[in-house]
Residue, then its C-alpha position, 0 to 999 in steps of 0.5 A: x294209595x294215600x302217601x303216609x306222613x313220615x314220623x317226626x321225633x319230638x326233638x326234630x319237631x321242637x327244633x323246627x317249630x322254633x326255627x320257623x317261628x324265628x324265621x317269621x320274626x326275622x322276615x319282619x325285621x327285614x321289612x322294618x330295615x328296608x322300609x322307608x315309611x316311619x309308620x313301619x320302622x318307627x311304629x310297626x304298622x305292618x305284619x308278616x306270616x308263614x303259611x302252608x302250601x294250601x294257605x293255612x296260616x302257620x305263624x303270625x308276626x307280633x306287629x299289627x295282628x289283624x293285618x296278617x290274620x287274614x293272609x290265609x284268605x289272600x293266599x287261598x284266593x290267589x290259589x283259586x284265581x290263578x290255579x296251580x299251573x299259573x303259580x311258579x317258583x319266583x312268583x309274587x302276588x299282590x292285592x289291596x282288595x278287602x274282598x280278597x283278604x286285605x283289610x282296607x285298600x292301604x294294606x297292600x299285601x304281597x304273598x309268595x309261594x315257596x318251591x323246592x325242586x318244583x314242589x310248592x312247600x309253603x307260602x309267605x306273606x307281608x302286609x304293610x299299611x301304605x302311607x297313601x294309596x290315592x283316593x280323595x284324601x291324603x293318606x287315603x282315609x276317604x272322609x266323605x266317600x259314600x262307597x268304594x267307587x269314591x275311595x282308593x282304586x282296589x287291586x284284586x290279586x295280581x302277579x307283581x313278580x313273574x318267575x323272579x322278574x318284577x312286572x313293571x306294568x303292574x308296579x307302575x299301575x300300583x304306584x301311579x295313584x299314590x301321593x307317596x310313590x317313592x315310599x310305596x316303591x321301597x315298601x314293595x322292595x321290602x316285602x319282596x326282599x324279606x320274603x325272598x330271604x325267608x324262602x331261601x331259609x326255608x329251602x335250607x331247612x328242607x335241604x337239611x331235614x328233607x322235604x317230607x319232614x318239613x311238610x309233616x312238621x307244618x301239619x304237626x304244628x297245626x295239630x299241636x296248636x289246635x290240641x293246645x287251644x282245645x285243651x284251654x277251651x275245655x277248662x273254660x266254663x260252658x255258656x253264652x256271653x253277650x257284648x255290644x259295641x257302637x261305632x260313631x260317625x260313618x265318615x258322612x254324619x255322626x250316626x251310631x251303628x250297633x254291633x252285637x256278639x253272642x259268644x258260646x263256648x261248648x266243650x272245646x269249640x267257640x261260636x262267634x255269633x254276630x246276629x243283630x249287627x246293623x247293616x253296612x253303612x254308607x261311608x267308610x267304616x265297614x269291613x269285609x269278611x277279612x276284617x271280621x276274621x282279623x277282628x276275632x283273631x287279634x284277640x284270640x291269639x294273645x288270649x289262647x296262644x300266648x305261649x304257642x305259635x299264632x297259627x291262624x289255620x289252627x285257631x280257625x279249626x276251633x271256632x265257628x263264625x255266624x255272620x250275615x253278609x251285608x252287615x257292617x263287619x261283613x260288608x258286601x262290595x261296593x261298601x266303603x272300607x277305607x277306615x275298616x281296620x280302625x272301625x268295624x274291624x276294631x269294634x269286632x275285636x272289642x266285642x270279642x274282648x268284652x265277651x271273653x273277659x266275661x267268660x274268663x271271669x266265670x272260671x277258676x281263680x287262675x282263669x280270672x287272673x287272665x281277665x283284662x278290661x278293654x284297653x284300646x278303644x280305637x284310633x284317634x289320628x291324623x294324616x297331614x299333607x302339605x309342602x316343606x319350606x322348599x316346596x317339597x311335598x309331604x304326607x305323614x300318618x301320625x301314629x302317636x295315638x295310644x291309650x292306656x291298658x285295660x285294668x287286670x283282675x289283679x292290678x292297674x292297667x299300664x299307662x299309655x301302653x298301646x294295646x295287646x292286639x299289636x304287641x310290637x307296635x311302638x310310639x314314634x320318636x319325636x325328633x325323627x318325625x320332626x326331621x321328616x315333616x315340617x311339624x313341631x311337637x309342643x308336648x306329649x304327656x300322659x293325661x289324667x281323667x282318661x283312665x276308667x276307674x275301678x278297684x284296679x284302674x285302667x291305664x291313662x291315655x296320651x295327649x299331645x299337641x303339634x304345630x306347623x313349623x318351618x313352612x308358611x304353606x297351609x296344610x290339609x289335616x285328615x282327622x279320624x277317630x272312634x269313641x267320640x260320642x261314647x267310650x269304647x274302652x269298657x270296664x269289667x266286673x263293675x269297672x268304669x270305661x275310659x274317657x272319650x277321644x277327641x281331635x281339637x284344632x286351635x285356631x290362632x293358638x298363640x303357640x308362637x307368642x308363648x315360645x317368643x316369651x320363653x314359655x313352652x305350653x304343656x297343656x291346653x289350659x293356660x292357652x288363649x286360642x282364638x277358637x277351639x275347634x272340636x273336630x267331628x270324629x271324621x273330618x278335614x281341616x286346614x292348618x295354618x302356621x298359627x294353628x295347633x292340633x291337639x290329640x286326646x286319647x282314651x285310657x283303659x277300662x277299669x276292673x271292679x267297683x271303684x269304691x273297693x280301691x285301696x285309698x293309698x293307690x288313689x293317693x299315689x296316682x294323685x301325687x304322680x299326676x295321673x288322677x286329680x283330687x276332684x276325680x279321687x273324691x268323685x269316682x273313688x270316694x277318696x278324700x285326701x289331706x293337704x299332703x295328699x294322704x287319705x283321710x280315713x274317716x272322711x273317705x269312709x263317709x264319702x264312700x257311704x254317701x256315694x252308696x246312699x246316692x246309688x240307692x236313692x238314684x237307682x231303680x230296682x225291678x219288680x220281683x227282685x229277690x233277696x229273701x232266699x238263703x245264700x249260705x250254701x257251698x260256693x260252686x263258682x264265681x261270676x265276675x268279682x263279687x257275684x257267685x253261685x252257691x248251693x241252695x235247697x231248691x237248686x243253685x242260687x246267685x248272690x253277692x259274696x260281699x253282703x250275702x244278698x240273694x239275687x235268685x236262681x243261678x239261671x236268671x240274669x242278675x241284672x234283672x234283680x239288680x239296682x240299676x243306676x243310669x248316669x250321663x257319661x259327662x259325670x265320669x270325666x271332664x274330658x267327656x264334656x267334649x263328646x259328640x252328640x249321642x244318646x248313650x248313657x252309662x248303666x251300672x248294675x249294683x247289689x241291692x244289699x250293699x250297693x256294690x257295682x258288679x257290672x257296667x255297660x254303655x247303652x242307648x237311653x231307650 
């Protein structure tokens, strides 16, 4: 006879679902307070989760979403490997193996079962990105590794705590290979302590409400979140939307790898089909299935669960994933994965972001308000290791790199805001980092010419410079980036992408001479270094006391054709140093007078010239329409300027700006559009530093009014 779940009244349900939500947040705060890693307590490079007894995710924390969104993979693997008879009250299990649920080997996950009177009632989990876990490079970002055997030693699920007692043999093995054992040991205690506290809080709830009610509420949370998501999905248009992304440099050579997505929405279900994605790469940039799941959920949570619990168990009920094993975002062992989180996993998220933005852009006015261009192209960072002046060793992951936010359908992206896939992630405090490592921040500023232009522009990205300070010992810098050969932060609805990213080492930088002369540099221009060393996307350099490291981060993608932007907004950006005069004229067609006010006549003439250049430089496919009437009742919008209207022979797609008809609504509008192909160096001076590639910008414009309705980055062929 099947045990029937008890009825839970709505008041009890609301109280307990919010109480569990609060406990998950409290667990995260405890981790941050105990951890000794600045990447954790300064930037929030970790996450937490509460899960059901069988390992379905109930709550994900608001830190790095993708780290915790595969914790159900971890728990379910632990249950499968150990069996119920070997999982006890007071146990804790640890893994850093991507094929068991970690995203990469530096994401050491610890999960703990929660028991009440001998019955397992829940699981908790904490993932922390450890500063170093061993391997060939400081920080364990193994530039030059060809496979897993040349990276960090992987730890499949092991029991780290046995009935409340830490297993010293396992802990010693865990710490032995790390360059930062003290920090990792403290992080381990933070994970265990935070989960012990959360387990006690959960048992207090059971003591108050009863175990059956507690278990029933968990299932009702999953059902409630699933119903809410399905309702939201049912309001979105049915159809299939496509996206592609490139990954540059595999850690061995500057090669481009393509990832593809066909996102189909049917009724209240989403299908993510990654067919056509390139095979797994040599080098370090692949992710396992856990990274594929994390890449999807890091976007699905904020878009679909913005006001309800981030329950990965519920979301997974509403989606289907099609992916071939052995591809770059579903790699098989022994693929290299030390850079998985910020490469294949992140690119997967970018695909989902782009496709869902296009889907929302075909919805109602309310849904179009949810459209946002890509705002986080990927990582651009460094791990620097060396010795203090007193010969103490140090290793630090610099987590400053933040880009601008993607433009919205109603406003500009937020400048240097980070990204919405890690809502609580923060930029570290300069003085705190300087107190821990012998490095000095020369400056950190918002960089013009990084934002994607558009009717609403993306947020600008960050630029900062550091120099060795307080030691004469050379330092090893492991520099790693994506988006050096092309731009990752794509625009939406005709908006342009943000800039490329780049790490630059200035040899014989002249910073000491500038300081001695009473001058603090605030940009590269004005310095006269002996050599400007533009580093490959993944590479290693030695820094001496006379060198400097310059980090240049991308801005967010734009929304809508830049020629539709209010000239006053561009003038404001110029006055605030977020846009240059030259950029205003070249991308927005805005001409400013000496007082940085728009000159209306000159601006109109400049914009007319840009439209004329689009017509002259673009190509129109054979058989493009334009003769059909486009004056019927509007059925729905497609992006910013296109719409589908009623026609005598069926629905017609056309331009809302000028009335030009593209053809039948079932046709791809790009087949009837004016195609303008441009070198990406034309978009920003920053892009002149890009790594070699054959990627070009393609703009698709209405043949009638030359308004751009879509942009893409593709190989030249």
